[in-house]
Structure formats: C-alpha cells, structure tokens
C-alpha positions in Angstrom: 54.0 -0.2 -18.8 54.0 3.5 -17.2 51.2 4.3 -19.3 49.1 1.4 -18.6 49.4 2.4 -14.6 48.5 5.7 -15.6 45.4 4.8 -17.4 44.7 2.4 -14.7 44.8 5.1 -11.7 42.6 6.9 -13.9 40.0 4.7 -14.3 40.2 4.0 -10.4 39.9 8.0 -10.0 36.8 8.2 -12.0 35.0 5.1 -10.4 35.8 6.5 -7.0 34.1 9.8 -8.7 31.2 8.4 -9.9 30.4 6.4 -6.7 31.0 9.3 -4.5 28.6 11.4 -6.5 26.5 8.6 -6.5 26.5 8.4 -2.5 26.1 12.2 -2.3 23.1 12.2 -4.9 21.7 9.3 -3.1 21.9 10.9 0.8 20.6 14.4 -0.8 17.2 12.1 -2.2 16.8 10.0 1.1 16.8 13.4 3.3 14.4 14.6 0.5 11.8 12.0 1.2 12.6 11.8 5.3 12.4 15.4 6.1 8.5 15.6 5.0 8.1 13.0 7.4 10.0 14.3 10.1 7.7 17.8 9.6 4.9 15.6 10.0 5.8 13.8 13.3 7.1 17.1 14.6 3.8 19.2 13.8 1.8 16.3 15.0 3.6 17.1 18.8 3.1 21.2 18.7 0.2 23.1 19.6 -2.5 24.6 17.4 -1.6 28.2 18.3 2.2 27.4 17.6 1.4 25.8 14.0 -0.7 29.5 13.4 2.2 31.8 14.4 5.7 29.6 13.3 4.4 27.4 10.5 5.0 23.9 10.0 8.6 23.1 12.0 10.9 20.0 12.5 10.9 20.6 16.3 8.1 21.7 17.7 8.8 25.4 19.3 5.8 24.7 21.6 5.1 20.8 22.4 1.6 19.6 23.0 0.5 16.3 22.9 -3.3 17.0 22.7 -3.9 16.2 19.2 -2.9 12.3 20.1 -5.0 12.7 23.4 -8.0 13.5 20.9 -7.2 10.8 18.4 -7.1 8.2 21.2 -10.0 9.7 23.4 -11.4 6.2 23.1 -8.7 3.9 23.1 -11.0 0.7 22.5 -12.3 2.3 19.2 -9.3 2.6 17.8 -7.4 -0.4 18.7 -11.0 -2.5 17.5 -10.4 -0.2 13.8 -6.7 -1.3 14.1 -8.1 -5.0 14.5 -10.2 -4.8 11.3 -7.9 -3.5 9.3 -4.9 -5.3 10.2 -7.7 -8.5 9.7 -9.1 -7.4 6.4 -5.3 -6.6 5.3 -3.7 -10.2 6.2 -6.9 -12.1 4.9 -7.1 -10.0 1.6 -3.9 -10.1 0.8 -3.0 -13.7 1.5 -6.0 -14.6 -0.7 -5.7 -11.8 -3.4 -1.9 -13.0 -3.8 -3.3 -16.3 -4.5 -5.8 -15.4 -7.0 -3.9 -13.3 -8.7 -0.7 -15.3 -9.0 -3.1 -18.4 -10.3 -4.7 -15.8 -13.0 -1.2 -14.6 -13.9 0.0 -17.6 -14.0 -3.2 -18.8 -16.1 -2.6 -16.4 -18.8 0.6 -17.2 -19.6 0.5 -20.7 -20.0 0.6 -21.2 -24.1 -1.7 -24.3 -23.7 -4.4 -22.3 -22.1 -7.2 -22.1 -24.9 -9.2 -19.0 -23.8 -6.3 -17.0 -22.5 -6.4 -13.8 -25.4 -10.4 -13.6 -24.7 -9.8 -13.4 -20.7 -7.0 -11.3 -20.5 -9.3 -8.8 -23.4 -11.6 -8.7 -20.7 -9.1 -7.9 -18.1 -7.5 -5.4 -20.1 -10.8 -3.9 -20.9 -11.8 -3.2 -17.6 -8.4 -0.7 -17.3 -9.9 1.6 -20.0 -14.0 1.6 -19.0 -15.4 1.2 -15.5 -19.6 0.6 -14.9 -19.1 3.5 -12.1 -20.3 4.0 -8.8 -24.0 3.3 -9.3 -23.7 -0.3 -10.9 -20.9 -1.1 -8.2 -23.1 0.0 -5.3 -26.3 -1.7 -6.4 -24.3 -5.2 -7.3 -23.0 -5.1 -3.5 -26.0 -4.4 -1.6 -28.7 -5.5 -4.0 -27.4 -8.5 -5.4 -24.7 -9.9 -2.7 -26.4 -8.2 -0.2 -23.4 -6.9 1.8 -24.3 -3.8 3.2 -22.6 -3.3 6.9 -20.6 -6.5 5.6 -16.6 -6.6 6.0 -16.5 -8.5 2.8 -17.7 -5.5 0.9 -14.4 -4.1 1.9 -12.5 -7.1 1.4 -14.1 -8.6 -2.1 -13.1 -5.7 -4.3 -9.6 -5.4 -3.5 -8.9 -9.0 -4.1 -8.0 -8.5 -7.7 -6.8 -5.8 -10.3 -6.1 -5.7 -13.9 -2.6 -3.8 -13.1 -1.5 -6.5 -10.6 -2.8 -9.5 -12.8 -0.8 -8.0 -15.9 2.4 -7.3 -13.5 2.2 -11.2 -12.7 2.0 -12.4 -15.9 4.8 -10.7 -17.3 7.2 -12.2 -14.1 6.1 -15.5 -14.8 6.3 -15.3 -18.4 10.5 -15.4 -17.6 10.1 -18.7 -16.5 10.6 -21.2 -19.0 7.1 -23.1 -19.8 9.7 -26.6 -20.5 9.3 -26.5 -16.6 6.0 -26.9 -16.7 5.9 -29.7 -19.5 8.7 -31.7 -17.9 6.8 -31.6 -14.7 4.0 -32.9 -16.2 5.7 -35.7 -18.2 6.3 -36.9 -14.3 3.0 -37.0 -13.3 2.3 -33.7 -11.3 -1.3 -32.0 -11.8 -1.5 -28.2 -12.9 -2.4 -27.0 -9.6 0.6 -28.9 -7.6 2.9 -27.6 -10.5 1.3 -24.2 -9.6 2.3 -24.6 -5.6 5.3 -26.6 -5.9 7.5 -25.2 -8.8 5.7 -22.1 -9.8 5.2 -20.1 -6.9 8.7 -20.4 -5.0 10.5 -19.7 -8.3 8.1 -16.2 -8.3 9.2 -14.8 -4.6 10.3 -11.6 -5.6 7.0 -11.0 -7.6 4.7 -12.2 -4.7 6.5 -9.8 -2.4 5.9 -7.0 -4.9 2.6 -7.8 -5.5 1.6 -8.4 -2.1 3.2 -5.3 -1.0 0.9 -3.5 -3.3 -2.0 -5.4 -2.3 -1.9 -4.9 1.4 -1.4 -1.3 0.8 -4.6 -1.2 -1.0 -6.0 -2.8 1.8 -4.6 -0.5 4.4 -5.3 2.7 3.0 -9.0 1.6 2.3 -11.9 3.6 3.4 -13.9 4.9 0.5 -15.6 1.5 0.2 -15.8 1.1 3.8 -17.7 4.7 3.8 -19.9 3.5 1.0 -21.2 -0.4 2.8 -20.4 0.3 6.4 -22.6 2.2 7.9 -21.7 4.3 11.2 -24.1 2.0 13.3 -20.7 -0.6 13.0 -19.1 -0.4 16.3 -15.6 -0.9 14.9 -14.8 0.5 11.1 -11.7 0.2 9.3 -8.8 2.6 10.6 -8.7 5.4 7.6 -12.1 5.6 8.0 -12.1 6.1 12.0 -9.4 8.6 11.3 -10.7 10.3 8.2 -14.1 10.9 10.8 -12.0 12.1 13.8 -10.2 14.6 11.2 -13.9 15.8 9.7 -15.8 16.0 13.0 -12.9 17.9 14.3 -13.2 20.3 11.6 -16.7 20.6 12.1 -16.4 21.4 15.8 -13.6 24.1 15.2 -16.0 25.7 12.3 -19.1 25.6 14.7 -19.8 28.2 17.1 -20.7 25.6 20.2 -18.4 23.3 21.4 -19.5 20.9 24.6 -15.9 20.0 25.8 -13.1 22.3 24.1 -13.4 25.6 22.6 -13.4 25.7 18.9 -10.6 27.9 18.5 -8.6 25.3 20.7 -9.1 22.4 18.6 -5.6 21.3 17.6 -7.2 20.6 13.8 -3.6 20.8 12.0 -1.6 18.8 14.4 -4.7 16.3 14.6 -4.1 15.9 10.5 -0.7 15.2 11.0 -1.1 12.8 13.9 -3.4 10.8 12.2 -1.4 10.7 9.6 1.8 9.5 11.9 -1.0 7.1 13.3 -2.1 5.5 9.6 1.7 5.3 8.4 3.6 3.9 11.3 2.8 0.3 11.0 3.4 0.4 7.2 6.7 2.1 7.8 7.6 -0.7 10.3 6.7 -3.4 7.9 8.0 -2.3 4.1 11.9 -3.1 5.5 11.3 -6.7 5.8 10.1 -6.8 2.2 12.2 -4.1 0.7 14.8 -6.4 -1.0 11.9 -8.2 -2.5 10.1 -5.3 -3.8 13.2 -4.1 -5.3 14.1 -7.3 -6.9 10.6 -7.7 -8.4 10.4 -4.5 -9.7 14.0 -5.1 -11.3 12.8 -8.9 -12.7 9.9 -7.0 -14.6 11.8 -4.1 -15.7 14.9 -6.2 -17.4 13.1 -8.9 -18.7 13.3 -9.6 -22.7 
C-alpha cells in the first residue's frame, strides 16, 4: 500500500513538473512572438533621430507621431483604401471559400468519374506556372480587367494548396452519409450545403483565414493591374507607395514640405506595419479555436 501511495505521489509530481515546464516554455515562446510586434509599435512612435542614435526600442526614447501624421495625411484616401481592401477581402473570402469547399468535396467523392484527371491538373499547377507575362496578357487582353478590381479578386479565389487541404478534411467524413442522403432523395447541392458544410466548420475557418490573409496582404496584382489613376487602391499598395515615396524624398536633394533628413523613413515603415496588421490581430482571436481545431483534424487524420 505504501509503495502504491509513493508511486502515485511520484506520478503526480512528474505530471506537475511536466505541466510547469510546458507553461514556462509556452510563456517564453509567446514573449518571443510578442516582443517583435511591441518593438514595431514602439518604433513607430519614435523620432527618426532617436532611431539613428539609439536603434529600435520597446519604449520610444523620443516620442514622435510624425510618421502617423504622414501616413494619415489624406485620411479620406486611406479610409477608401481600407474600404477597398475590406470589400475585396469579404467578397473574395466568401466566394473563394465556397468554391474551394465545393471543389474539395467533389474531388473526394468516389462516384465522381473525372476526379483523378481534375486532381492531376490541380496538382500540376503547384509544380509549373506559366509566368507573369502570360498571366498579365490573359487578365488584360482576354478578360479586359485592366483597372478593374476583379483583377485583384479573381486570382485569389482558388489555390491548389487550399483545395488539397479541403479535400483531406472532407475525406474524414464517411461517404455513407452522402449515400444515405441520396437515398432519402436529396440532391448533390443540397447534400453539400446542408450536411457537408456544417460538418466542416473547423476546415472552413482555417481555409477562410488563409484566403482572407491572402486578400488582405495583396499588393502585387494590384500593382500590375490597377493604375495610379484610380482614386482608391488596396491598402497594402497604398502603404507601399507611401513608404517608397518617403524613401525617394529622403534620398532626394529637394523636398517641398520637409527636409529630406527629417523624413521619418524607419518609423514610417513601422507605422505602416501597424496600420496594415492591426485589424488582422483583432480578428484572429475570433477564429483561433476553429483554426487550431482545423489544423489538428488535418494532421491526425489516418
């Protein structure tokens, strides 16, 4: 009896020690992830002179909001850019999530006769790409989407990686559910919307987060297809132009408003990072539990 009690105490001590070690490790890892963002946030409120003399710090040695003043110099334009990016993100994520989910569901069904051939073409695009020039010609010469927001929206709707991920998620759902629903008279689309989608909520949250982040950080296609004549362009491209313009002014010998040496280039880079990532940081906790669950389902399957 005493040996059993001693063994139980040893087991409890080991469990507490392992749990304590895990908490300490997670706390250190969380700090390693949090400190860089705090450095970015603190540097964005630091004067350029202080950054030159003292480098980057968690707390600004010489407080200055000049970088944000330049970034928000035209509040109507930046709010319009926010609106464009937000609209593209919401519409693109909604449509793209539905299309990716339908594609992944179709490719995993054993009774779909062409699933292997279509899967091959999807996998093939992960290895080979036509290049920028054919892509540009298709969007501008064939689809005539120059200076059209659809040129930013359409390329992000589908991704081979996300289709493969969705297919692996849906494979965990027994095909017998689909067969029983068909025996009850339900059509394929009704089965997909009423049965499959509610059972893949973690997968939808995971893939939706990936699609939304892709649209939110999109600037390359906007740079290719949206000319400066448009009043509002996506947020990332607007901030990119602000930083490049500031860099040009600082390296130039002539400036109309501020002296080149006073241009807060480094703090502006940090300020644009805060402006661009702030909404994402606020949104991520809402889908975190679904994101983790979705990743876990895909990892432990089989």
